N, C-alpha and C positions, 0 to 999 in steps of 0.2 A: 372537505375534511381530509387532511394529509398528515397522517401520523408521523411519517418519516421526517417531514419538514418541521413538525412540532418538536420532535425529539432532537433534531439537529440544532434547533434554535436554543436548546438548553445549554449548549457549550460542551457537552460530554462527547468524548470520542468513543464510538461504539465498536465492539468486537464483532467478528463475523457471525457468531451465534446470535447475538442480539439483532444484527441486521437481518438475518434470516427470519427471526421471530417477528420482527416489525413488518416484514412483507406479508406474513400470514395474518398478523393482527389487523393490518390495514384492510385486507380482503374480508375478514370476518366482520369488522366494524361496518363496512359498506353494506353488508347483508343483514346488519343488526343481529348478528349471531353471537351467542354466548361464547365466552373464552375461559378455558381452564389452563392457566399458565403454570407449569410445574418444572421442577429441577432442583439441584442441590442448593444449599445455602450460599449466598454471596454472589450469585450470577446476575442479579439485576431484575429479578421477577417483579418486585414491588415497584421499581422505577418504571418499567415498561407498562405495568398494569395501570399505574397512576397516570401515565401519559395517555394511554388509551381512554381512560375515564375522562380526562380533561377535554378531549376533542369531541366527545359524545354530547348530544344536546340534552337539555333539561327536559323533564325532571329526573334527577338522579341522586343517589345517596351512596357514600362510601362508609364502610364500617369495618372494624376489626372483628374477625370471626368469633374469637373467644368472648369478647364483651357482648356482642350481639346474641350469641347463643346463651350466655348466662341470663341476659334480660328476657329472652324468649322463654327459657325455663321458668323464670319467676312469674311471668305474666300468665303462662298456661297453668301453673300450680294454683294461681288465684281463682281459676275458673274450671277446676278439674271436672266438674259434673255438668258443664255446659256443652251443648252440641256445637261443633264448629269452633272450638276454643283455639285451635292452632291457626286457622284462617283469620280469626279476629285479631289474635295477637300479632300475626305477621302484618296485617293491615295497619295496626296501630304503630308498629315499629318502622315501617318503610313509607307510610303515608302515600302520596301520589306517585312515588318514584317508579319510573319505567326502566331504569338501569340501576342495578345494585352491585356494588363492588365489595367482595370479601377478601381480606388479606389474611394469610396464614390459615387456610382451611385445613382441617384435620379431623379425623374420626378415629378414636381409640376405644371408646366404651360402647358396648352393645346397646345400652339405653340411648346414648347420644345418636347411634346409628339409626335407630327407629325414628327418633324425632327429626333427624336430618332428612330422612325420606319424606316425612310429612311436610317439612319446610319446603323441600323441592317441589312437592305436589302443589302446595299453596302458591309458590312463585310461578309455577307453570300455568296455573289457573288464572293468575293475574297478568300473564304474558310479560313478565319482567325479564329483561336481558341481564344475565349474570356474568360478572367478571370475577374470577377467583384466582388466587395464587396458592400454591401448595408445594411442599417438599416431596409430595407423594404423587405418583401417577394415579389416575382414577382407580385402577385395579389394585393399587397398593393401600387404599384406605381401609381402615379397620384391619390392620395386619395380623391381629391375633387369630391364628388358625382355628381356634375353638369357636370363634364367632363370625368369621369373615363371611360365611354364606348368608348370614342374616342381613348383610348390607348389599347383597347383589341387586335387589330392586332399586336401592339408592344409587348404586353405581350405574345401573342401566339408565336412570333418569339423568344423571350427570352427563352421560354420553349423548343422550337425546337432546338436552338443553344447551350443551356447550361442546365446542371442539377443543380437544386437548392439544396444546402447543408446548413442546418441550424446549426448555432453555438450559443447555448443559455445556456451556463454554468451558474452555480450559482454565480460565482465570477466576479465582475466588477473590473478589475485590476487597474483601475484608482484610486480606493479607498485604495489600499494597502499601499502606501508610502506617501500619502499626501491627503489633503482635495480635493474633486472633484472641477474642475474648474467651473462647472455649479452650481451656487447657486441661488436659487429663493426665493425672499422675496416679500411681499406686505404690504403696509401700507400707512398712510397718509404722514408722514415726516420721512425719514430714513437718517441717517448720510451718506453723500456722494451722495445723490440723487439730490441735488440742483445744477443745471447746471451753467456754466459761464454765465455772464450777456448778452453776445452778441450772438444771433442766427447766424448760419453759413449755407451757401448754399453748399451742397456737389454735385459734378459732378459725376454722376453714370450712366454708360452705355448711355451717350449722353443726359441724362435728369438731372434736378436739384431736389434734395430732401432737404427739410429744416430740419436741426437739431437744437435743442435748444442750443447746445454747444458741444464742443469737448475738450478733454484734453489728449494729447498723444494718447494712444490706448483706451480711454474711450469716449463714445458718449451718448448723451441724445437726446431722441426723444419725441415728443408729439404723442399720439395715433392717433390723427387726421391726422397729417402730414405723418405718416408712413403707416397707414392702411385705411384711408378714401380718399386717393388720388391714382392715377393710378400707384402704385409701383408694382414691380414684384419680384418673387422669385430670379431671377438672380441678381436683385439689392441687395437683402439681402445677397446673397452669396458673392458678391463683398465687401459689407460693413463689413461682418463678417471676411473677410480676413484682413481688415484694422483695425478693432476695436474688441478687445476681451473682452470688458466689456461694456454692454449696460444697459441703464435705459430707460424705456418707461413710461412716465407720463400720468396722467389723463385717465387711463384705465377704460372704462365704463362697465356697464352691457352689455354683448355682444348682448343680445336679443333686445336691443334698437337700434342696428345698422343694416345696410343692409347686405345681404348675402355676398357681395363682401368684405366688411370690416371685417366681421367675418372670411372669408376664408383667407384674407391676414394675419390676426393675427395668425391663425392656422399655416400658412406657415412660418411666422417669428419664432414662437416657434419651429417648426420642424427644421428649418435651424440652429438656435442657439443651440439647444440640440445636433443635429447631429455633429456640429462643436465644441462642448464643450466650448461654450462661456458663460461667466457669464451674467445673466440677472436679473435685478431688476425691478419689476412692482410696480408702485406707483398709488394707487387708493383710492378713498373714500369708496370703497366697499370691503367686505371680498371676498376671492377667490371663495367661493361657489356661491356667487351672480354674480360674473363676468361671470362664466361659466354656471350658472344655466339657466334653461329654454330650453337649447339645441335647439334653432330655426333652427340651422344648425347642422349636425352631428359632434359634437365636442368631441366625446367620446375619440378619440386619444389624442386631445389636453388636455382634462381634466386629462387623465391618466398621461401625461407627467408633468402637472403642480401640480400633487400630491406631487412632490418633493419640492414644495415651503415651506419655513419656514415662517409662517405668523407672522408678527411683526407689531408694530404700534398701 
């Protein structure tokens, strides 16, 4: 098993950061040690994780974390009062696999954090080797400071089951051949930000979320409907799979809203950046005033929104 030779045979020219990561991945694969590959968007994490997965022997299974986690939720909810529900659901989902590859692992909600810990315990009991990619280092999962401590047991399990390998090269490969999908703008009136006249009710995870309008894969939301009502990160993930162009209107100064609304906005931004969805913010306030004040720890959100091209 030679991961470097396998990747070289793909015809891609690798940068220094990717070559360093491959050396570490080769060593871990030889020891059948789990891998947690993390770093910014566009650095080739999925490409290297897929290559590692390809050279490992059967039985193995590759899943998208979001889809897997949704199905895990569903199967557990069907047997809520049964003992060992999580272990049985995991067994059904992965079958005989001894290698499980997760793409885009993330934890934003405290409920998901608790289930993620149970999932890791079940995989540990089955001695499954885990390959995961994430935009977050292990200690950055469940970034909400209100709840981060609740996931410390899960983070400890990740570190026990996997070695973290950072991929943080200077090149964002999304930028090489085209404009990046994620474009951020803010302003009072921007071409294309006026929604259709009729609001629509979107059925998401068994609840209704109001959108100002939709047009094929574009969706318009009011900040209040999206962030000041009990929506969740799982809702944003489902919507981001359906719509790849979002407009959020009437974005206020965040310091004037409660902590829950601030955190939902931070989660929306995280999800859309991670999934490379185009986002347009429409506000009466300049970006610095939207994020300014930092009543909640929004440093991560502020750094992500530095990509915004201010217009209007």
